[in-house]
N, C-alpha and C positions, 0 to 999 in steps of 0.2 A: 602835349597833356589836353589832352580831352574838359573846358570848362563847360555848367552849362549855365546857362540864364536866371537863375532864383529872382533874382531882384534888379525890372534892366535898367540903365540910365540913359543918359543922353552920350558920353562919350569915357562908361565904365560898369561893368555893372555885379555884386556878388556872386558866385557861383559855391557846392558847396567846399571843402579844401578835401583834398585823396592824397593817402599817403605819397603818391608818387612829387611832391609839393614838398618832402619834408628838408631835400639837400635845397633845395632853395631858401627855405624857414632858416634854415641851421648859420647857411651861412651868412641872413643879414642877421640873422641872430649873434654873431657874430660880428659884427660892425658897428662902429663906437657908436659912430653916433647914432646909428640906431639905439642900444639899446642905450646912451645915457639917456636921452630921449620917453621911453616907456622905466628906465628907472631901473637896470637890471643890469648898469654896467660892471656884479664884480661879477655876474657867473662865467661860468666858462664853460660853455653848449657848442658840446661835440655829438656828432651823429646822433651818435648809441644812445645818449641821456633824449634829444631829444626828437629820438625815432620810436622812441620808451612815451614821454612827453608824447605827441603829438599821437600815437593808439590810442593813449590810456583815455584819449579827449574823444579822437571818433568815434570809439565806443562807447559814451557814452547818449545816451540817446537827445538827455536834455543839456546841452551843452551847443551853443549856438554861435560854428563859428565862419566866417567864409571869406576865401581866397578873394582882391580887389585883382581884375581882370580888366586890364586896357581892351573896349571894344574895336581891334582892325576888324578892317575890310576882308582879307582874306582869314589871319589870321587872328590869335586869343593870347593879350603877354599878360604870364602873371604879375602886378606892380605893391601888392602889398597885403596887407591881413585886417581880418573884422575879428572881431568873438567880442560879443554881448557875456559874460561875470555875473556873479552871484545874482542870479535870478531872482525875483523873492515872486514865484506868484499868484500871492494871496494875500502881498501889499502890494503886487504890477510894480513894482524900480526893478532896475537893474543898472551897475554900471559895465560900460565899454572898454576896452581896448581897442586904437586901428595904430597902423604907419605905412607906411608909405616905402620894401626896402633899398631902391638902387634913389642915389645921390639924383636922375639925372629924368627922376618922375616926383620929382617932389616939386613945388612952389609952381606946379599947372593947373591946380582947382579941381586934381583929380584925389587929393583925400574928403573933399571940403564934399565934394559927389558926393561919395563911397558913406563917407558919414551922412548925409540927407539920406541916404538907400538905406542905412543903416538901425535912421531913428522910425523914418519911418514903416519901415518892415516893423519892429518895438511894437510899436503906437497900432497898424494895422494889425498884422497877422498877431505880436508875442500879445496882442493889449495889457499892454505897458502903459505906465500911466504918469513915472516918470524915472528920466535917464541921467545918471550923471556920471562923472570921471574924472577925474586928473591932469593934471599938466604943469610942471616946471615953471619958472618965472621967466630962464635963460630960454624960451621955445616958441618964444611971441606972436611965429608962425602961426603956429598949432591954438594958438588961444586968437586969436583970430579969427579966423579956418572956423574951432566952434559957436563964435562969435555968431559969425554970417548963416551958420544955424538957426542959432537962436539959445544958443543956450549962455543961462547967467552965471554968473560968478555969487557962488552963494558962504564961502569961505577959503581965507589961505588960514596956512601955519607953517608962521615966518624962518627962516631960514631953520627949514628941516631936510633939507637935498645935499646933502655934501660929494659936489664932485669936482675933481681939477684944480683941490682944495683951499674952493671957493664953496661960502654957502646960497645955494637955491630955499628963494619958498616954493608950499605945493600951495597951488590954486585948485578949489574943486569948483565944478561946472555940473547946473545941470542945466535940464530942458523939464518940462508937461506940455500933457497932449495938447492941450487949450493953446500954452502958448506957440507950440508947434505950428496949429493947424493954421491961427490967426495970421503971422508970420507970411504962409503960403498962399493967404485970399489975399 
């Protein structure tokens, strides 16, 4: 698969997604840990429904979704997904979803770098002023990653996510433009 270096980092880059990525995305969207972490563990994601959803997203010129690609010397490997959702260009806000697909690529800083690249793109290219996300309280690794980029908790919905016979909090975090650039300086 050919990937394009739309937003370049040190070890990963963000590339426009291709319909050819649907097989890998469908596999990830059926991985319990991925789905638990993004809040969709009850979905049955078959190839047909994923392809229809994905084609609809790709046709929407306002959609802002990226492949997270590990930048190898001789080849590049799709390792994750990043999407701005609920983008409001009047109020200059957006929410994002991000995940690293395979376990062997988690915990190595790729996700943090992808979030940094995505946030920078959101502020510099999309002219956003506030970007937010939600993370579940059991996903401490992701919450730490977001905090490294500069996200701050602004709210918590207690015991609002039920998973594996337990309730977990939903943590809401956001970052504003000046906080991001103050942290980068």
